C-alpha positions in Angstrom: -15.9 -2.9 -11.1 -13.7 -0.1 -13.3 -17.3 1.0 -14.0 -18.0 1.8 -9.7 -14.6 3.0 -10.2 -15.6 6.3 -12.2 -18.3 7.8 -10.8 -17.9 11.3 -8.8 -18.4 9.9 -5.2 -15.2 6.7 -5.8 -12.4 9.5 -7.4 -13.1 11.5 -4.3 -12.8 8.2 -2.2 -10.2 7.8 -4.3 -8.2 11.4 -4.0 -9.0 11.0 0.2 -7.4 7.6 0.1 -4.4 8.8 -2.1 -3.8 12.4 -0.3 -4.4 10.7 3.0 -1.5 7.6 1.8 0.9 10.6 1.0 0.7 13.0 3.8 1.6 10.3 6.1 4.1 8.4 4.2 5.9 12.6 4.7 5.4 13.1 7.7 6.0 9.6 8.6 9.1 10.3 5.5 11.8 8.9 8.5 11.1 5.1 8.7 8.8 5.0 5.3 12.0 5.6 3.0 14.8 3.7 2.5 16.9 -0.1 3.7 14.5 -0.4 6.5 11.8 0.9 6.5 8.5 0.7 7.8 5.8 2.9 5.8 2.9 3.0 8.1 0.7 4.1 5.0 1.2 1.2 3.6 -1.5 0.0 6.6 -4.9 1.5 3.9 -3.7 -1.5 1.4 -5.3 -4.5 3.2 -8.7 -1.2 2.1 -9.4 -2.7 -0.9 -10.9 -6.2 0.8 -13.8 -4.0 1.1 -13.5 -0.9 -0.7 -12.8 -1.7 -4.7 -12.2 2.2 -5.0 -8.7 2.9 -2.9 -7.4 0.1 -5.5 -5.9 3.7 -7.7 -5.9 6.0 -4.8 -3.4 3.9 -2.8 -1.8 3.8 -6.1 -0.8 7.2 -7.0 -0.9 8.2 -3.6 2.1 6.1 -3.2 2.8 8.0 -7.1 3.0 10.9 -5.0 5.5 9.5 -2.3 7.9 8.3 -4.2 8.4 11.4 -6.3 8.7 13.1 -2.9 11.4 10.8 -1.3 13.5 12.2 0.2 16.7 10.9 -2.1 14.3 10.1 -5.6 15.1 7.5 -7.5 12.7 6.8 -11.1 13.0 2.9 -10.1 11.3 3.7 -7.0 9.1 5.9 -8.1 8.4 3.7 -11.2 8.2 0.1 -10.4 7.8 1.2 -5.7 4.1 2.8 -7.0 3.3 0.0 -9.3 4.3 -2.9 -6.9 1.3 -1.3 -4.5 -1.4 -1.0 -7.2 -0.1 -4.9 -7.9 -1.1 -5.3 -4.2 -3.8 -3.6 -3.9 -5.3 -4.6 -6.6 -3.9 -8.9 -5.2 -6.0 -7.9 -2.2 -8.8 -6.9 -4.1 -8.9 -10.2 -5.7 -8.2 -12.1 -2.7 -10.8 -10.2 -0.6 -12.7 -13.3 0.1 -9.5 -15.1 1.9 -8.7 -12.5 4.7 -5.2 -14.1 5.0 -4.1 -14.2 1.5 -5.2 -9.9 0.7 -3.2 -9.8 3.6 -0.2 -11.6 2.6 -0.5 -10.0 -1.4 1.8 -6.8 0.6 3.4 -8.1 2.5 5.0 -10.9 -0.6 5.4 -8.3 -3.2 6.8 -5.3 -1.7 8.7 -7.9 -0.3 10.3 -9.5 -3.1 9.9 -6.2 -5.3 10.5 -3.9 -3.3 13.1 -5.8 -1.4 15.4 -6.7 -4.8 14.9 -2.8 -5.4 15.9 -1.4 -3.0 18.8 -4.6 -2.5 19.6 -3.8 -6.4 19.6 0.4 -5.7 22.0 0.4 -2.0 23.8 -2.9 -1.4 23.6 -2.1 1.9 22.2 -5.5 2.7 22.5 -8.6 1.5 19.5 -9.4 -1.1 17.3 -12.4 0.9 17.9 -10.1 4.0 16.6 -6.6 2.3 14.2 -9.0 1.1 13.0 -10.2 4.7 13.8 -6.3 6.1 10.9 -4.8 3.9 9.1 -7.7 4.3 8.5 -7.4 7.9 8.4 -3.8 8.1 5.4 -4.5 5.8 4.2 -7.4 7.3 3.8 -4.6 10.8 2.2 -1.7 9.0 -0.1 -4.5 7.4 -1.0 -5.7 10.3 -2.1 -2.7 11.8 -4.1 -2.5 8.6 -6.6 -5.9 10.1 -6.9 -4.6 13.8 -7.8 -1.0 11.9 -10.1 -2.6 9.5 -11.4 -5.7 11.8 -12.6 -2.4 14.1 -14.1 -0.1 11.0 -16.0 -3.1 9.9 -18.3 -3.0 13.4 -18.2 0.2 13.3 -18.9 1.0 9.6 -21.4 -0.8 6.5 -18.9 -1.1 4.0 -21.2 -2.3 1.3 -22.8 0.8 2.0 -19.6 3.3 1.1 -18.4 0.9 -1.8 -21.8 0.8 -3.4 -22.2 4.7 -3.5 
């Protein structure tokens, strides 16, 4: 898998995904950050099911978005971005089981980002904070799954992935 990620085409695809993720997060910053969030760009976390090249793009896009967070935190920059990397890799590894693959970003973001947000703000009790982040992630992943289903009927991802 990692050899495929180093081709010029794969690097360009990753860069496009990173740019889209960061731009969408920043464009919708009001909803993308804070103790209650709907980071619509997380819809892209389902892409590793069909495009492993999206994994580094998701990580870099999240890193950029977290650096430009209106209230930046080194914890969010590091752990939030690593959570997206871990979730994208989990989605890739579970790609043959779509429901489990989609659950990867929901569970990981809920637990890791939810705990981190709680530790930084204490605005809600821990379990409620985890649930709020997981709920927002569920909404984003649901949108991603719908879009992926539509795209799969129109795009040959096997051809794109092998390029």
